[in-house]
VOZA-194683 format. One record per residue (C-alpha): x, y, z; chain; residue number from 1. Coordinates in Angstrom, 3 decimals, always signed. Each point is the difference from the previous one (the first is absolute). Layout:
<vexbas>
((X Y Z) A NUM)
...
</vexbas>
This chain:
<vexbas>
((-1.281 -66.390 +75.021) A 1)
((+0.369 +3.096 -2.194) A 2)
((+1.129 +0.755 -3.529) A 3)
((+2.729 +2.639 +0.259) A 4)
((+1.752 +2.064 -2.653) A 5)
((+3.258 +1.377 +1.445) A 6)
((+2.002 +2.588 -1.924) A 7)
((+3.657 +0.682 +0.827) A 8)
((+1.798 +3.079 -1.316) A 9)
((+3.535 +0.333 -1.310) A 10)
((+1.493 +0.743 +3.421) A 11)
((-1.451 -3.244 +1.383) A 12)
((+1.698 -2.144 -2.689) A 13)
((+3.169 +2.054 -0.507) A 14)
((+2.425 -2.775 +1.012) A 15)
((+0.092 -3.796 +0.438) A 16)
((-0.347 +0.499 +3.767) A 17)
((-3.128 +2.093 -0.405) A 18)
((-1.452 -2.475 -2.495) A 19)
((+0.555 -2.730 +2.607) A 20)
((-1.927 +2.103 +2.544) A 21)
((-2.898 +0.404 -2.440) A 22)
((+0.031 -3.759 -0.670) A 23)
((-0.219 -0.680 +3.767) A 24)
((-2.917 +2.400 +0.285) A 25)
((-1.932 -1.608 -2.840) A 26)
((+0.647 -3.489 +1.389) A 27)
((-1.268 +1.154 +3.405) A 28)
((-3.222 +1.202 -1.668) A 29)
((-0.311 -3.366 -1.754) A 30)
((+0.566 -1.920 +3.243) A 31)
((-2.853 +1.954 +1.595) A 32)
((-2.309 -1.660 -2.549) A 33)
((-0.216 +2.823 -2.526) A 34)
((+0.232 -0.092 -3.781) A 35)
((+2.707 +2.478 -0.982) A 36)
((+0.799 +2.012 -3.132) A 37)
((+3.065 +2.270 +0.124) A 38)
((+0.568 +2.941 -2.351) A 39)
((+3.543 +1.354 -0.201) A 40)
((+1.737 +3.074 -1.341) A 41)
((+3.478 +0.040 -1.525) A 42)
((+2.918 -0.327 +2.418) A 43)
((+1.155 +3.299 +1.518) A 44)
((+1.124 +2.452 -2.685) A 45)
((-0.207 -2.520 -2.861) A 46)
((-2.517 +2.040 -2.010) A 47)
((+2.181 +3.131 +0.215) A 48)
((+3.022 -2.041 -1.075) A 49)
((-1.870 -1.398 -3.004) A 50)
((-1.060 +3.509 -1.016) A 51)
((+3.639 +1.066 +0.244) A 52)
((+1.100 -2.865 -2.248) A 53)
((-2.629 +0.938 -2.568) A 54)
((+1.030 +3.658 -0.011) A 55)
((+3.659 -0.968 -0.430) A 56)
((-0.929 -1.640 -3.295) A 57)
((-2.854 +2.150 -1.252) A 58)
((-1.074 +3.405 +1.298) A 59)
((-3.509 -0.538 -1.363) A 60)
((-0.780 -3.730 +0.151) A 61)
((-3.358 -1.133 -1.305) A 62)
((-2.712 -0.404 +2.680) A 63)
((-0.534 -3.595 -1.099) A 64)
((+3.638 -0.962 +0.527) A 65)
((+0.105 +1.829 +3.339) A 66)
((-2.942 -2.073 +1.236) A 67)
((+1.683 -3.178 -1.232) A 68)
((+3.103 +0.998 +1.975) A 69)
((-1.607 +1.310 +3.204) A 70)
((-2.317 -2.986 +0.378) A 71)
((+3.049 -2.219 +0.574) A 72)
((+0.741 +1.568 +3.386) A 73)
((-3.077 -1.481 +1.647) A 74)
((+0.587 -3.350 -1.710) A 75)
((+3.363 -0.292 +1.750) A 76)
((-1.437 +0.632 +3.469) A 77)
((-3.018 -2.296 -0.540) A 78)
((+2.230 -2.899 -1.059) A 79)
((+2.447 +0.477 +2.875) A 80)
((-2.826 +0.184 +2.542) A 81)
((-1.555 -3.215 -1.349) A 82)
((+3.423 -1.682 +0.230) A 83)
((+0.396 +1.146 +3.618) A 84)
((-3.405 -1.469 +0.882) A 85)
((+0.803 -3.280 -1.764) A 86)
((+3.320 -0.226 +1.858) A 87)
((-1.935 -0.079 +3.264) A 88)
((-2.001 -3.017 -1.085) A 89)
((-3.154 +1.783 -1.164) A 90)
((-1.492 +0.092 -3.468) A 91)
((+0.044 +3.293 -1.858) A 92)
((-0.787 +1.033 -3.567) A 93)
((+0.994 +3.312 -1.566) A 94)
((-1.911 +1.744 -2.776) A 95)
((+0.658 +3.016 -2.180) A 96)
((-2.817 +2.496 -0.382) A 97)
((-1.251 -1.606 -3.188) A 98)
((+0.188 -3.508 +1.476) A 99)
((-2.057 +1.261 +2.921) A 100)
((-2.736 +1.124 -2.395) A 101)
((+0.419 +3.780 +0.250) A 102)
((-1.299 +1.514 -3.239) A 103)
((+0.707 +3.690 -0.659) A 104)
((-0.597 +2.630 -2.648) A 105)
((+2.820 +0.831 -2.405) A 106)
((+1.343 +3.158 +1.684) A 107)
((+3.668 -0.795 +0.557) A 108)
((+1.543 +1.158 +3.320) A 109)
((-3.374 +0.891 +1.548) A 110)
((-2.387 -2.763 -1.064) A 111)
((-3.370 -0.473 +1.681) A 112)
((-1.281 -3.415 +1.043) A 113)
((-3.062 -1.082 -1.949) A 114)
((-0.504 -3.566 +1.208) A 115)
((+1.357 -2.550 +2.485) A 116)
((-0.606 -3.661 -0.809) A 117)
((+2.388 -1.626 +2.541) A 118)
((-1.018 -3.573 -0.866) A 119)
((+3.580 -1.272 +0.335) A 120)
((+0.313 +1.652 +3.406) A 121)
((-3.183 -1.637 +1.221) A 122)
((+1.196 -3.399 -1.219) A 123)
((+3.325 +0.313 +1.838) A 124)
((-1.740 +1.150 +3.191) A 125)
((-2.302 -3.007 -0.200) A 126)
((+3.115 -2.137 -0.290) A 127)
((+1.350 +1.426 +3.260) A 128)
((+2.736 +2.250 -1.390) A 129)
((+0.985 +3.504 +1.035) A 130)
((-0.336 +2.103 -3.151) A 131)
((+2.475 +2.810 -0.772) A 132)
((-0.960 +2.562 -2.658) A 133)
((+2.138 +2.674 -1.665) A 134)
((-1.576 +3.390 +0.667) A 135)
((-0.017 +3.057 -2.256) A 136)
((-0.736 -1.854 -3.262) A 137)
((-2.622 -1.555 -2.232) A 138)
((-0.722 -1.023 -3.578) A 139)
((-2.172 +1.547 -2.696) A 140)
((-2.487 -2.036 -1.999) A 141)
((+2.518 +0.200 -2.859) A 142)
((+2.683 -1.656 +2.135) A 143)
((+2.112 +3.079 +0.800) A 144)
((+1.627 +0.291 +3.444) A 145)
((-0.950 +3.227 +1.780) A 146)
((+0.859 +1.664 +3.314) A 147)
((-2.438 +1.804 +2.270) A 148)
((+2.009 +3.083 +0.914) A 149)
((+1.342 +1.226 +3.320) A 150)
((-1.266 -2.031 +2.955) A 151)
((-1.476 -2.526 -2.394) A 152)
((+0.643 -2.970 +2.303) A 153)
((-2.553 +1.407 +2.466) A 154)
((-2.507 +0.103 -2.844) A 155)
((+0.885 -3.574 -0.991) A 156)
((-0.617 -1.193 +3.561) A 157)
((-3.407 +1.673 +0.293) A 158)
((-1.075 -1.228 -3.442) A 159)
((+1.004 -3.580 +0.846) A 160)
((-1.764 +0.218 +3.377) A 161)
((-3.174 +0.919 -1.865) A 162)
((+0.579 -2.586 -2.740) A 163)
((+0.344 -2.918 +2.435) A 164)
((-2.467 +1.405 +2.574) A 165)
((+2.629 +0.269 +2.760) A 166)
((-1.013 +0.841 +3.548) A 167)
((+2.658 +2.696 +0.320) A 168)
((+2.783 +1.626 -1.995) A 169)
((+2.980 +0.532 +2.302) A 170)
((+2.481 +2.556 -1.322) A 171)
((+3.347 -0.242 +1.778) A 172)
((+2.615 +2.753 -0.118) A 173)
((+2.626 +1.610 +2.233) A 174)
((-2.674 +2.004 +1.864) A 175)
((-2.432 -1.484 +2.496) A 176)
((-3.226 +1.542 -1.250) A 177)
((-1.683 +3.260 -0.930) A 178)
((+0.761 +2.997 +2.207) A 179)
((-1.881 +3.270 +0.457) A 180)
((+3.045 +1.614 -1.667) A 181)
((+3.495 -0.982 -1.057) A 182)
((+1.615 -0.613 +3.417) A 183)
((+3.389 +1.055 -1.362) A 184)
((-1.459 +3.465 -0.558) A 185)
((-2.599 +0.048 +2.801) A 186)
((+1.563 -1.915 +2.919) A 187)
((-3.283 -0.171 +1.937) A 188)
((-1.878 -1.716 -2.814) A 189)
((-2.244 -2.905 +1.092) A 190)
((-0.374 -3.361 -1.692) A 191)
((-3.618 -0.613 -1.021) A 192)
((-1.694 -3.333 +0.742) A 193)
((-2.476 +0.481 -2.851) A 194)
((-0.605 +2.515 -2.776) A 195)
((-2.715 +0.303 -2.647) A 196)
((+0.668 -0.522 -3.703) A 197)
((-0.898 +3.628 -0.720) A 198)
((+2.361 +1.433 +2.604) A 199)
((+2.829 -2.323 -1.038) A 200)
((-0.494 +0.856 -3.662) A 201)
((+0.180 +3.721 +0.746) A 202)
((+3.092 -0.419 +2.194) A 203)
((+1.717 -2.062 -2.715) A 204)
((-0.885 +2.552 -2.668) A 205)
((+1.240 +2.828 +2.245) A 206)
((+3.466 -1.475 +0.459) A 207)
((-0.187 -2.776 +2.598) A 208)
((+2.252 -2.740 -1.371) A 209)
((-1.215 -2.922 +2.104) A 210)
((-2.469 -1.383 -2.566) A 211)
((-0.251 +0.612 -3.717) A 212)
((-3.140 +1.981 -0.883) A 213)
((-0.943 -2.269 -2.935) A 214)
((+0.042 -2.998 +2.327) A 215)
((-2.236 +1.764 +2.523) A 216)
((-2.396 +1.074 -2.747) A 217)
((-0.217 -3.591 -1.249) A 218)
((-0.541 -1.285 +3.548) A 219)
((-2.842 +2.467 +0.537) A 220)
((-1.624 -0.949 -3.308) A 221)
((-0.039 -3.727 +0.801) A 222)
((-0.177 +0.088 +3.803) A 223)
((+3.441 -1.559 +0.586) A 224)
((+1.182 +0.447 +3.605) A 225)
((+3.634 +1.153 +0.158) A 226)
((+2.186 -0.587 +3.059) A 227)
((+3.043 +2.314 -0.143) A 228)
((+2.696 -1.366 +2.311) A 229)
((+3.733 -0.402 +0.599) A 230)
((+2.015 -2.780 -1.601) A 231)
((+2.271 -0.008 +3.044) A 232)
((-2.540 -0.226 +2.820) A 233)
((-2.958 -2.162 +0.990) A 234)
((-1.895 +3.017 +1.347) A 235)
((-3.391 +0.815 -1.568) A 236)
((+0.087 +2.821 -2.516) A 237)
((-2.813 +2.098 -1.466) A 238)
((-3.152 -1.380 -1.620) A 239)
((-1.259 +1.867 -3.059) A 240)
((-3.673 -0.794 -0.531) A 241)
((-3.538 +1.325 -0.246) A 242)
((-0.978 +1.724 +3.240) A 243)
((-3.590 +0.256 +1.209) A 244)
((-0.974 +3.570 -0.865) A 245)
((-2.542 +0.042 +2.825) A 246)
((+2.855 -0.140 +2.498) A 247)
((+1.472 +3.258 +1.307) A 248)
((+2.943 +0.984 -2.183) A 249)
((+3.075 +1.977 +0.996) A 250)
((-0.077 +3.382 -1.715) A 251)
((+3.567 -0.336 -1.317) A 252)
((+1.568 -3.427 -0.503) A 253)
((+3.486 +1.058 -0.980) A 254)
((+2.428 +2.529 -1.446) A 255)
((+1.968 -0.794 -3.173) A 256)
((+2.802 +1.932 -1.636) A 257)
((+1.483 -0.110 -3.491) A 258)
((+3.234 +1.643 -1.130) A 259)
((+0.048 -1.566 -3.472) A 260)
((-1.743 +2.834 -1.856) A 261)
((+0.997 +3.316 -1.573) A 262)
((-2.045 +3.125 -0.708) A 263)
((-0.243 +1.830 -3.343) A 264)
((-1.355 +3.540 -0.187) A 265)
((-0.846 +1.527 -3.392) A 266)
((-0.020 +3.795 +0.338) A 267)
((-2.267 +2.463 -1.735) A 268)
((-1.856 -2.424 -2.270) A 269)
((-2.956 +1.404 -1.930) A 270)
((-3.066 +0.137 +2.244) A 271)
((-2.445 -1.348 -2.597) A 272)
((-2.097 -3.174 -0.277) A 273)
((+1.898 -3.060 -1.177) A 274)
((+3.480 +0.842 +1.277) A 275)
((-0.095 -2.484 +2.893) A 276)
((-1.436 -2.621 -2.347) A 277)
((+2.944 +0.458 -2.374) A 278)
((+2.568 -0.279 +2.802) A 279)
((-1.376 -3.108 +1.657) A 280)
((-1.014 -1.744 -3.230) A 281)
((+3.599 +0.356 -1.183) A 282)
((+1.334 -1.361 +3.310) A 283)
((-2.428 -2.933 -0.128) A 284)
((+1.028 -0.803 -3.573) A 285)
((+3.599 -0.071 +1.214) A 286)
((-0.929 -2.453 +2.782) A 287)
((+0.828 +2.530 +2.734) A 288)
((-2.046 -0.790 +3.098) A 289)
((-1.202 +3.309 +1.485) A 290)
((-0.944 +0.027 +3.677) A 291)
((-1.026 +3.449 +1.285) A 292)
((-1.029 +3.073 -2.042) A 293)
((-0.493 +3.670 +0.862) A 294)
((-1.015 +2.813 -2.338) A 295)
((+0.144 +3.499 +1.442) A 296)
((-2.624 +2.681 -0.467) A 297)
((+0.730 +1.783 -3.280) A 298)
((+1.475 +3.501 -0.073) A 299)
((+0.370 +2.140 -3.111) A 300)
((-1.189 -2.930 -2.137) A 301)
((+2.794 -2.243 +1.278) A 302)
((+0.225 -2.710 +2.660) A 303)
((+2.471 -2.411 +1.616) A 304)
((-0.532 -3.783 -0.163) A 305)
((+1.795 -2.338 +2.415) A 306)
((+0.020 -3.790 +0.081) A 307)
((+1.953 -2.796 +1.682) A 308)
((+1.290 -3.202 -1.597) A 309)
((+2.533 -2.749 +0.833) A 310)
((+3.674 +1.015 -0.016) A 311)
((+0.629 -2.846 -2.431) A 312)
((-2.192 +1.789 -2.564) A 313)
((+1.945 +3.276 +0.170) A 314)
((+1.637 -0.243 -3.449) A 315)
((-3.215 -0.998 -1.773) A 316)
((-2.074 +2.647 +1.794) A 317)
((+2.545 +2.768 -0.653) A 318)
((+0.197 -0.846 -3.701) A 319)
((-3.807 +0.153 -0.260) A 320)
((-0.210 +3.294 +1.904) A 321)
((+2.679 +1.537 -2.229) A 322)
((-1.821 -1.151 -3.118) A 323)
((-3.390 +1.306 +1.083) A 324)
((+1.083 +3.374 +1.438) A 325)
((-0.297 +1.946 -3.305) A 326)
((-3.540 -1.350 -0.525) A 327)
((-1.279 +1.157 +3.374) A 328)
((+1.869 +3.312 +0.176) A 329)
((+2.061 -1.014 +3.044) A 330)
((+2.797 +2.360 +1.006) A 331)
((+2.205 -2.623 +1.683) A 332)
((-0.143 -2.964 +2.344) A 333)
((+1.596 -0.973 +3.319) A 334)
((+0.800 -3.490 +1.337) A 335)
((+0.102 -0.489 +3.772) A 336)
((+1.618 -3.291 +1.021) A 337)
((+0.083 +0.818 +3.726) A 338)
((-3.591 -0.892 +0.901) A 339)
((-1.800 -2.628 +2.075) A 340)
((-3.627 -1.075 +0.134) A 341)
((-1.441 -0.675 +3.459) A 342)
((-3.445 -1.609 +0.163) A 343)
((-2.599 -0.606 +2.696) A 344)
((-2.087 -3.127 -0.702) A 345)
((-3.106 -1.271 +1.748) A 346)
((-3.452 -1.321 -0.853) A 347)
((-1.313 +1.930 +3.005) A 348)
((+0.908 +3.289 -1.698) A 349)
((-3.140 -0.267 -2.135) A 350)
((-2.234 +0.749 +2.981) A 351)
((+2.339 +2.281 +1.954) A 352)
((+0.020 +3.673 -1.063) A 353)
((+2.920 +2.220 +0.878) A 354)
((+2.828 -2.411 -0.841) A 355)
((+1.583 +2.341 -2.552) A 356)
((-0.334 +3.026 +2.285) A 357)
((+1.684 -1.839 +2.860) A 358)
((+2.783 -1.314 -2.250) A 359)
((+0.731 +3.450 -1.444) A 360)
((+0.033 +1.570 +3.481) A 361)
((+2.426 -2.627 +1.316) A 362)
((+2.332 +0.498 -2.971) A 363)
((-0.124 +3.781 +0.461) A 364)
((+0.859 -0.355 +3.702) A 365)
((+3.027 -2.059 -1.021) A 366)
((+0.999 +2.510 -2.696) A 367)
((-0.568 -2.451 -2.865) A 368)
((-0.855 +1.766 -3.250) A 369)
((-2.651 -1.602 -2.245) A 370)
((+0.770 -0.044 -3.740) A 371)
((-2.922 -2.067 -1.361) A 372)
((-3.132 -1.712 +1.331) A 373)
((-2.060 -2.926 -1.266) A 374)
((-3.003 -1.628 +1.670) A 375)
((-2.254 -3.044 -0.319) A 376)
((-2.718 -1.263 +2.374) A 377)
((+2.572 -2.020 +1.969) A 378)
((+3.306 +1.722 -0.779) A 379)
((+1.552 +3.436 +0.418) A 380)
((+3.348 +0.424 -1.803) A 381)
((+2.255 +2.998 +0.508) A 382)
((+3.179 +0.833 -1.908) A 383)
((+2.715 +1.646 +2.101) A 384)
((+3.695 +0.736 -0.402) A 385)
((+2.057 -3.174 +0.158) A 386)
((+1.929 +1.241 +3.023) A 387)
((-3.279 +0.343 +1.950) A 388)
((-1.281 -3.532 -0.718) A 389)
((+0.927 -1.537 +3.361) A 390)
((-1.313 +2.943 +2.010) A 391)
((-3.305 -0.071 -1.896) A 392)
((-0.466 -3.763 +0.397) A 393)
((+0.842 +0.007 +3.706) A 394)
((-2.144 +2.961 +1.024) A 395)
((-3.039 -1.275 -1.931) A 396)
((+0.468 -3.503 +1.444) A 397)
((-0.005 +1.428 +3.531) A 398)
((-2.832 +2.467 -0.600) A 399)
((-2.407 -2.710 -1.157) A 400)
((+0.682 -2.292 +2.953) A 401)
((+2.051 -2.632 -1.816) A 402)
((+3.120 +0.055 +2.195) A 403)
((+0.818 -3.100 +2.036) A 404)
((+1.430 +0.157 +3.508) A 405)
((+3.208 -1.718 -1.065) A 406)
((+2.636 +1.037 -2.503) A 407)
((+0.746 -2.310 -2.951) A 408)
((+3.527 -1.406 -0.025) A 409)
((+1.251 -1.598 -3.189) A 410)
((+1.776 -3.228 +0.859) A 411)
((+3.737 -0.168 -0.589) A 412)
((-0.119 -3.782 -0.439) A 413)
((+0.317 -1.529 -3.442) A 414)
((-2.869 -2.161 -1.301) A 415)
((+2.214 -3.076 +0.504) A 416)
((+0.613 +0.952 +3.644) A 417)
((-3.707 +0.587 +0.550) A 418)
((-0.818 -3.381 -1.562) A 419)
((+2.644 -1.719 +2.162) A 420)
((-1.425 +1.695 +3.065) A 421)
((-3.491 -1.222 -0.907) A 422)
((+1.255 -3.581 -0.450) A 423)
((+1.759 +0.134 +3.361) A 424)
((-3.163 +1.078 +1.756) A 425)
((-2.076 -2.879 -1.383) A 426)
</vexbas>
């Protein structure tokens, strides 16, 4: 018998039929002798719809009221899932984030979890119930409802798995695990059976959307084993866990790409000490998250400074750059929205010289121009033109021996059809 935390994303609970499929899955886990805690996201596009309603009434709603509103999405899906389980003759109890004992700081819309008590969950499990928890939310010590930010339900699931000492945290989505690259971009990508916390964290941070980076970071900190798998298949997925570092590691684990950033270039800024500090202090004060930075060699007492940031921060970043230009002597600035970041990730890169040289040679052979470069001991990130993203990802994937023999084919079946097919085969 195991204690399982199972998280289901918005796609998995987007309709009554899909909620029924999740209920069947949880009941099957229970019938195998396991104690089960489910964590659910809001149904389908509910969160986007709630944001739209808020904006229709107030273009700048208060963060507190937005968290009050957005937290209701998960409460709907948790209640409906508990009802579906009850209708099948099994006991279920649903809990909001605060009822589940998730205590956060007071940062609305991106709160961090500070404590998990989970006493009510443990009591219901001891009573034989399947517990259903609303993801993405918690409560401050002052009693304010908060949300955890994008992908927050993954973080909720990992935190609960740690708080109740679960054997595994299964995160279900519409993909069947972690691949060496996005198979929609790199058709010969391979599904991984296991991946280390460090590699998964780097892939998530570099653009892989399978698992939320905060959740992976939390799992690594507390040693929570994550099983990333499909909500519409019984096939094993990918285990994310600590890997014995004495074992031989693949040099490169995967290739990630990210098209969600833009590049700013400030031209002819004064080439004197303190200019970069002024630029990036101002951006930090404006809550603009800067990713990659390049400062060119100065010429005639002037230099160019380039940086990348999320596209969603364009207005804030541009306003800050405009404001600071007179202070740093900048002539003008350019915004490039047609860029992509392609990253090689692998723990084995630490002990394998020549990775960058090989990557640059392969890109040159494929006529891919490099705009920016950033490195860490286990990651090499390269910014290229957006139109060259697929070529860059595919040629690097092949060059580092990651290609599978088969070509990925995205199924044309709906999740309901897949679930029906699974039931038929049982």
